[in-house]
N, C-alpha and C positions, 0 to 999 in steps of 0.2 A: 504494500500500500504506500502510495506517495505521501509526502508531508501534507500536501494540499487535500488529499482524499481522506486522511485519517480523522477520526473524531477528535474534536478539541477537548482538552482536559482542564478543569478548574479545581482549585483548592479553596475551601471555605472553613474558617475557624469560627467557633461559637455557633455552629450550624444547627444545633438540636432544637432551637425554639426561636420565637420572635423574629427579629430582623434577619438573623442568620438563616433561619429556616426559609423565610420568604426569598432570600437571595438564592439559596440552593435550588428551590423549586423553580425560580425564574430561569436560572442558568440551564437547568434540565430542559425546560420548555424551549430554550434557545438552541437546544441540540447538543449540549455539552455533557460529558461525563464528569461528575462532581465527586471529588475526594473530600468528605465531610468529617471534620474533627470537632470534638467537644468533650468535656468531662462528664456530661450527662448521658450515660450509656443507654438509659431507658428511652430518652428522647431520640438518640441516634437510631435505635432499633425501629422506632415508629417512623422516622424519616426514611430509613432504608426500605421499610415495608411499602411505603407509598411512592418510592422512587422509580418504579417501573424498570428496575435493573440498571438504572443510570446513576445511582448513588452508591458509592463505596464508603463505608464508615470505619473510623478507627478512633479509639479514645485518644484525646490529645489535650494535655495541659500546657497552655502556651507559655506558662512561666518556667517550664522545664525544657531546656534546650534539646535534650535527647528525644523527648516526646515530639517536639516540632520537627526535628530532623527526620524522625521516622515517618511522620505524615508526608513530608516532602518526598522522601524516598519512595513511598507508596505511589505517589504521582509519577515519579520518574520511571517506575516499573510499567506505567501505562503510556509511555511515549513522551514523558516530560510535560511540564505545565505550559499552558497558554494563558492562564489567568489565575490570580490568587486574590482572595479577599480576606484581609485581616480584620475580623469582626469581633472577636471575643473581648468582653469587657464588662464592667459593672461600676456603679457609683457608690459613694458613701457620704453621709452627712455628718458634719462636725465642725464647729468653729475652731479656728486655728489654735487659740490658747487652750483649748480643751481636747484637741485632737490627739489620740494615741499614736505614737510613732509606728506601731505595728500595723495600724489601719492605713496610715499614709503609705507605708511601704507596700502593703498588699495591693492598693490601687495603682501605684506606680508600676509595680511588677506586672500586673495583669494588663493594664490599659496602655502602657508605653513600652516596657521591655518585651511584653508579649508580641506587640506589633513589630518591634525590631527583630525578634527572632523569626517571626513569620516572613518578613521581607528578606532576611538573611538567607533562610533556607529555601524559600520559594524562588528567590533570585538565582540561587545555586543550580536549580534544576529546570529553570524556565527556558523555554525555547525563545530564540531571537524573535522580536516583534510581539512579545507577550505584553500583558497588562496586569499591574498590581493596583488594587484599590484598598486604601486604609480607611476604616470607619472611625471618624473622630466624633465631633459633637459641636453643636452650637456653642458649647462651653469652651471650645478652643479659642473663640474670639470674644465671647461675652461672659464676663465673670459673674459668679453667684456667691453671695455670702453663705458659708457653710459647705462649700464644695471645692475647697482649695486643692485637694489631691486630684480630684477628677478634672478640674479645669486645667491644672498644670500638666497632667498627663496628656490630655487631649491637645493642648497647645503644642506639646512636644511632638505628638504624632504629625501635626501639620508641618513642622519643620523637618522632621525625619523624612517625610514624603519628598520634600524638595531636594534634600541631599541624595536620597535614593534615586530620584529622577536624574540627577546629574551623573551619578556613578554608573547607572545601568543604561544610560542613553546610547552609549556606543554600540549596544546590542539591539537598539530600537525598542527597548522595553520602556513602556510608559508607566509612571507611578503617579497616582492622584489621590486626593483626600475627598471623602464624602462626609459632610457634617450635618447630621440630622438634628432637628429640633425635637419637641416632644412627640414621641411615637407611642401609640397604645400597644403595650405588650405586657406580659406577666412581670417583666423586670421593672416596669414603670408603674405597676399597680399601686405602689405606695403613694404616688402623687395623686392618684384618683381617689384615694381614701381620705385625703386632707381637704377639708372644706375650703373652697375658694381658689385652690392652687391651679387646677385645670382651667377654670374660668379666666384666671389671670394669664396663663399661657396663651389661651385663645385670643384674649383681648390684645395681647402684644404680638400677634401675627398681623399680617396685612391681608390674609385670605380668609380669616375667621374660622379656622378649624385646627385641630391637631392632626398628626400624620398617622397613617397605617403602615405596617411593614412593607407593603407592596410599593408605597411611594419611594422608599429607599431602594428597593430592588430594581425599580425602573431606571434609576440613575446608574446603578452598578451595571446593569445590562448594557446601557449605552457605553459606559467607559471601558468595558471589556470587549465590546463589539467592533465591527468593521467601520463604523461611522466615526470613530474617535482616534484614528491612527496618528493624528497630529496634535493630540491633547495630552500634555504631560506637565507635572508639577503644579497641577491646578487644585484649587480649593473650592468645592462645590457645596454650597449651603442648600440643604433640603429642609428648610425650616419655616416655610410659609411666610417668609419675610420677617421673622422674629428678630433677626440680627439688626434690623433697622430701628428697633424699639428697645425694650428693657426686659431683663429677666425677672421672674416673679420674686417677691420678697419672702423667701423661704423661712428665715428666722421668725418673722411675724406670724406666718401661717402655722408653723409648728408650735409657737407659743400659744396661739389661740386653741390649738388642738389639745394641748396639755392643760391649759387653764392657768389661773393665777396661782402663784406660789403661796402656800399658807403662811400667814404671819405668826 
């Protein structure tokens, strides 16, 4: 089979649920074989069962280099990568002066170092002309009180993307950042449980709604597809225009939820 005739192969981390699952399903619909990694093995099994034979899963902890390398090697066994999406991540709330160091380190390890390791090993086995997409956040450019670790990690992802685009460009590999605003997933369910927070998110968009995972998958599909071969080092906000306004006041919202401190 010639390189042009073979099936294109993608790698997705954090693939078992939410945005990662939507991205995986979209890339399958685009005709790709997807190597899907996550620490949620039950979620991976469900994804594989619905993948029509086009999803290969393997447990992957993106904070463990050997685990990420093994996921990339699995892709190499199928002809090398044509696309990779570094999606795994999570947030944590805590004001800086109260923030445990171990929580800070956990978020940096997952949301920034995990992306670095994914780019490192995906780039190692990627075919020339491939595409890497790093999932950051609106918080890469818009700060939020109580989200120091997450904001810092996601801002780091945006700069890591630019450096990777420079270093991998001689192989015509493009590297881009996608920065979602509020997306309705299990991971963001906490926001939906705090009175007023989602309404404040929506008020501070220009399109008057929050996102669904498919909104993010649409942008990823474009960036790994044939219509974006001259697009690299870009930062693509998929936030409904929220970057033009302000982030919700999370400390006030959480204070209302907890109630007044007893005197």
